[in-house]
N, C-alpha and C positions, 0 to 999 in steps of 0.2 A: 699695485697690487704684487704681490710676491708670486711668485712662481712655483708653476706644481711640484718640481723637484727638491725647494726650498721649503714648502709645504710639508710634504714626503717626509724629507729631511729631517726638519724638526722633529714629526709624528715620529720616524723610524728612532731616532735621540733619546727619546722621552720611552718609549718601551723599551728601548735598552738599558736605559738609567734604573728604569722600574724593574726590569729583569735582575739585570746585575744588583740590585740592592737587596730584594727577596731572596736570593739564593744565598748571597753575601749572610746575609741576618741569619737567614736560615742554619746554614752551616757555623755561623759561628757561636750562636746560642746554642745550638744541641752538643757540638764539640764541648762547648769551654764547662755548659751544664753536666754533661758526660763527664767531664776528667774533675771537678768541684765534688761531683758527688761521689766516682770511685774513690776519690783522697779519703772523702769525709768520713767512706764506708769503711776505708782500710784505718786509718785514725782512729775511731771510735770503737773498731774490733780491736784493736791494738794496744786500748786503755783499756777496753773491755777484759781481755786477757789479763793485762798485768793487773788489774785491779782483781779480778777474782782469786790470782794467786795470791796474793798480797791478805788480801782477808782471810784464803785460808789456814795463812800462817799466821795471823794474827789468831785466828781462832783455836790454832794451835798451842798456841802463845797461852790465852786464855785460860785453857784448860792445864795448861802445867807451871801454874805462876810459880810454884813451890820452888821451880830451878831456878827462878830469878829473884836473888834475894834483894837486892836494889834495884831502884829506878833504872841507874846507869846500864845495868846487864840487860834489863829488857831492851832499851834506845840500843844499846847495840848491836843487842840480835834483829832487833828490826831492822837496822843501820845492813846488815851483814844481807840479811834476805832482800833487799832492796837490790843492793849491788848484785845478787846472783839473780834475780829476774830480770832488772835494767839490762842490766848487761853495760853497752856502753853510751846506752840514754840517759843525758846530764837528769838529774833529779837535786832535790831539799828535800830534808825532811825539819820540819817546825811545830811549835807546838802555840796554841792561843795566844800564849803570853809574850808572843813574839820570840822565845827562847830559840835561837839554830841549833838543831842537833847534830845535822850534819848536810856538807853541801858535796856534791861528788865531782863538781869543775865551778871553784869560787871564783877564778879566774873570768869566767864569760857568762857563768850563770850562778849569781850570787843573790843573796835573799834582798829581797824589797819589804818596805812596811807595807805597799799597797797591795800587798798579797795576801796580809790581812783578810780584810774584806774582805776578799773573794773564798776565802777559807773561811768565814763566815758561815758564808753563803752555801759551801759547799755541805757544812753540818747541817745544818738547817733543813737543806734538799734531804740529807741523810736520816733527817729524825722522820719529817713528814713524808716523804713519799720513797725511802727506802731507796734512795737512787745510789750506785757506788761513788760515781761521781761527777764533777761538772767540768765544762772547758771553756777556753778563755780564748781566741784568735788575739794574736799579737802583732800587728805591722803588718796583715797576710801573706806571713813569712812563717811562723811558729803557733802551735797550739800547746795552751798550759793546760794541766789537767790536774785538777784539784781532789787528793782522793781521802775523805776523813777515817784515822784507822783507829777501832773501839776497843783500847786496850784497857784493861781493867787495872786498879789501882793507880794510875796517872792521869794527868792532863790529856785530854784528847791530842793527837797526835795528826800531822795534815804532811802528806807525800804531795808535793809538789815537782812533775815532772813533763818536760818538754818537749814534742815531736817538731822535727822540722819539715816543714812543707813547701819551700820556697822552689820545690822541684813542678810545682804548679805550675809557677812564672815560666817555667823552662818549655813544661808541655804546651801552654799556650802561645807560645812565640814560636814553637811548631805549627798549632793549626794557625796562629796569622798568616806565616809565610805560603800555609798551604792555602790560605784563603787568597793570596796577593796574587800567587801562583794561577787560581782558579780563574780570579778577576781578570786578570791580565790574557789568559786563553779567552776568554769570554768577549772580550772585547776585540781582539782578534778574530774571533767568530764570528762577530759582527760587523767589526769592517768589511771582513771578506764576502759577506750575505749582503751587506750594504752593495759593494762592487758590482756582485753579480745581479741583485734587483734594478740597479742602475744600467746596466749592461743591455737584462733583459727586456726593461719595462720603460723606464724612462727614457734612454736613449732614442728608441725609436720615435717616444712620442716628444720628443724635443727634435726630432729631423722632423718628423710629421707639421710641428707649428709653427718651425722655420721657413720648409716649405709653401705653409699656410699665410702665413705672412707676405712671403715675398707675392705670390699670388692676389693679397688683398692690397699691395701697395705699386701694382701693374704690373709685375713680373710674370707673365703668363706663360711663359718658356720654362718653368720652375719645375721641377719633377722628383720625386725620392728616391734614391738609389739605396734600397735596402734588402739586402737579401735574406728572406726569411720563408719558411715552411709554416709557421703557426699562422696566426689570426693577425699577426702584426704585417703576415706577408701578404694576403690577404686585401689587407688595408691599403696598404702599398701601392697594391695593383690598381685597387679601386680609385686610389687616388688620384692616379696620371692617368686614370681616363678621363676621370671627372677634369684633370689640369686640362687634358689634351680638346675635351671638348668646350670647355671653358674657352679656351685659346683658340679656337676655331670660330666659333661663335663673335668672341669679341672681334677678332680678323674682320669676320662678315658683316656687324654692326657697325667698327668703324668705316669700312667700304659703303654702308649705307648711310652713314652719317655723313659723312665727303659726300655723294652723292645729293644727301637732303639740303646740307650746308649749300650747294651749289644752285640745286633747285628754290631753296629759300629765298635767296640771294636774287634769280631770276624771277621769284615771285612778287618780291620787293620790288625793282625796278617797275614790274606790271605794275604793280599797285600805283604806283608814283605816279606814274604817268597818269593815271585817273583823278589826281588831284586838281586844284582849282591853277589856271597863272592869272589871272586876273589879280591886280595888284592895287589899281589905281582908277576910277571914273574923274569925270568935274563933277560929280558928285559927293565922292567920298575915297579915304585912305582905307586901304587894308592892312594889315599886320596878322601872321597867321603864324602859328606854331603847331607842329605837327610830330611827335616822337612815338613810335610803336615800342611796346614792352619787347620785343623778341624783331623779327626782320621783318615780319609782315603785319597788319595792325587790326583789329576789330572798331576800330574810330574810324567816320567815313565824313567828307564834308566836301560841299562843291558850293559852286557860285557859275553862276550861268544867266545872259540876258535872258530876256522873258516879252522883248520889244519897248515902244513907248519909255524907254530910258526906264524900265525896269528891272531889276534883278531878281532873282532867286535865290536866296541863301539855306542850304541845309546842312543838317550836321546829325549826325543818328551816332550810336553805343550799342554796338552788339555783343551781346554778353558772353563772357570768354574770351580767349586770347588766341592766337597761332591764326594755323593755316583754315580752317573751319570757319571761322569769323571773317578771316580776311575774302574767302568768295565770296560767302553774302553781302560785302561790304561792293563786290564786284557786281552779281547781281543787281541790289539798291542802286549803283551807279546806272545802272542800264534802264531799271525802270522809272527812275527821276526823269533821264531822260527824254523819255517816252510822252511824260505826264506831263512834266513843266510848259512846253509850249500850249497845251490846248487846256490848260488848266489856270484861270487868273485869280482862285479863290484857295487860299493856305487849307483852308478847313476841306474842302472838297479834292485838294491834291492829297492830303493825308489818310483821307477817305479811299482813296484809288488805290495808294501805296498797301494801305493794311487788310483790302480785297485782295492784291495779288500775294501778301504776303499771310494772309490768317490767318492759316492750318502750319502753321511753319513750326510750332511748339510739339506737336502731334507729329510731324513728319520730321525735323531734324532736333528737334530737343533746343530750339536755338527760338530768340526774339529781341528785340532792339526798339531803345527808346530813340524818340525822334523830334528835332525842331526844325519847322519849318517858317519862312519868314519871307516878304516881298518888297523891295525896299522902293517907291518908288519917286523918284527924281523929280521930276514934272510936281507932284502934290506936296513933295518933303514930307513924305510919312513912310510909316511901316503897317503891315498887317502879318500876325503871327498867328502858328496855330503850334501846343504842343503836344506831341504822345508821350506822356509820362517823363518828358523831358524839362526837369524843372532848374536850371542851370543858365537860365540865360538873365541878362537884366541889362538897363539901359542907365549911364551916368550923366548925371546933367544941371553942371555945376557943384552943389553941395548935397544932392539928395540921389537917390538909388529909385529907379522905376522897376520894377521885377515885371518880366515879360512872362506871365503864369497863363496858362490857361487850361481846360479841363480836357482831359483826354488818357487814353489808356494807351501803355506800350503796344507795339506792331508785333502781330505773330502768332498773338493767343487764341485770336477769334475772330472774324469776320464780322459778328454781331457786335463787334465792339465799336465799328464805323461811326456809330450816328452819337456816341459817347464827346468827340471831337466838337469842340469850337473855337471861332475864330474871332481874333482881338486887332485891335490899331488902334494907332498913337500917334500924332503928330510929331515932327523933328525940329529941334531948336540946332540954331548953329552950334556947332563944338561938342553936341553930342557926342558919346560913343557908348557905343552897343557891344557889349560883350558875348559871346556864344561859347560855351564850351565841354568839355564834357567832364564827368566826374575825377577823371584820374588828375588834373589839375589841382583840386584841395583838396583831395581825399589823400594827399600824403601824408606818410609815419615817418617818426621820428625813433628815434634808439627804446625810447621810452613807451613807444607804441602808442603815443599821442597824435592827433589827427589835426593837420594845418586848418581844414574845415572852411566851412563857406562864408563865415561870418567874416573872418581874417581876411578874404578873399575880398571882400565887397569894400572893409576897410580899409585897406591898400590902395584899390580903384579909387575912390573916392581921394585917397590924397593926392594919386599919378593923376585923376584925368587932365589934367589942363600941358601933360606931356602928349607929344603928337603920338600915336597909334605904335609904332616902332617900337620907343624909348618907354611908352607905357610895359608894353608886353615883354621888355627887357627887365625891367626892376621886377614885375610880376613873378617873372620866372626865376631868376635872381635870389627872390625873397623863398620863395618854395625849395627851390634845391639847396639854401642855407640851413632852412627849420631840418629837411631830411638829412644833412649830413653825410655819412659814410653808408645808409640803411640804402638795399637796394631798392629800386622803385617796382610798385605792386602791379600799375595798370598803364594801359595806351593814354596819351597825353595828346590832347586836341585843344586850341582854344584861338577864337577869331576875334580881335578888334578892328572894329567897323567907326573910324573918327568921319563924323557928319563935317563938311567944307561950310566953310560961312555962304552968304546968298552971293557976297560980292563975288568971292571969289569961284561959285558956280559960273556966276552969267560970263565972268573976264573969260575962264575954259571952256564956254557955249559958243 
């Protein structure tokens, strides 16, 4: 994009060209037209005077023809009259039969047969319109005047004389020089005016623009040093006050950011302490992946022993990210530990959790999905309940068993507690139970395509024979490759439970 200076410069140049062209054309046309008209008027006036005198002489001759007994005498009288009247002006006398009677300057201005046609035209106009003469421009430097002379008793005689108008070009040359000087003066004026305009208007704007760009690039110490008493002076003072205010606020925000980063790091470390340490029992092996979007996470997961070789698995996904979601996970952790030891039914467990958090939307504008599962090692079975969390499934050989139940998300209302249901399933050797939040499969690539739940299930089937930790690595590697260089958009949590074979459980026991 072109700068303001370039745009105004182009506009100013365009206006200057129009201005110079307009005045140049105006002066040129007026002066040239004036010179031509004056010269034309002078020439016609001169020709009229000559024609009038010649015709008066011819009238005198026609009234006293007896004094001129022969044609030669008449022609001689006309010749002498023309010499007297025209003086040094070159002229030719000839008749319609192309006979030359007299040439005043035969070396420079001699008869040409082409003159006869113009002479005939002059005679015709004389007869029909009583015009004393006709004129013809020759090479823009001289004018030929044809004057028919009506002398009785002889053939029509034509007086042809010429006037030199070459001085028009000299006058035009003077006009051209004046116009050139005018153009140069106008150009100098426009250049000086442009420089003054630049110093008064554009230079302060450029300075303010440059300092604004410095601030936008992080140099908050940038100031404008412009001593002006006009509006630009007021704008400079306002800009410097604004820059000072921005610098102070940025410095304050930097201090707050540093403090928040420290506190977020501490919060992250505290939150990490609530996550389970259990990774292996005689009944199962566990692989866990948890990666927050920022320092703290809105995903919560936990594993706790509830007696008689039973273990509770809980995963929750709080809406949103950041500190508020992380604080809710801490509260979920506290309440789950209180309820898990006294509640042996998954449906009842989530009912009590929803009773605690039932009005969270109206109070904190937050809610969360949850999946709770009890793993019974002795019975080799699981029971489970979902609260709007539809992402759990089991992989058994070459098929997928989705672990879905009815149930509304927690935090909307206590009245939804009765919507939960519980289901159970017997376990087989080498079953893989996969529990995750939607951040695992809602990964987006550069084309904004989603990795998808279906793709995750297909990959889980292909890798089901791998140990839990190897299976998890393959899944995470595939989702990462799909995302490419795109930024993550959610917290990620995934738990894979690898059910041991019955003989392994017996040996461990």
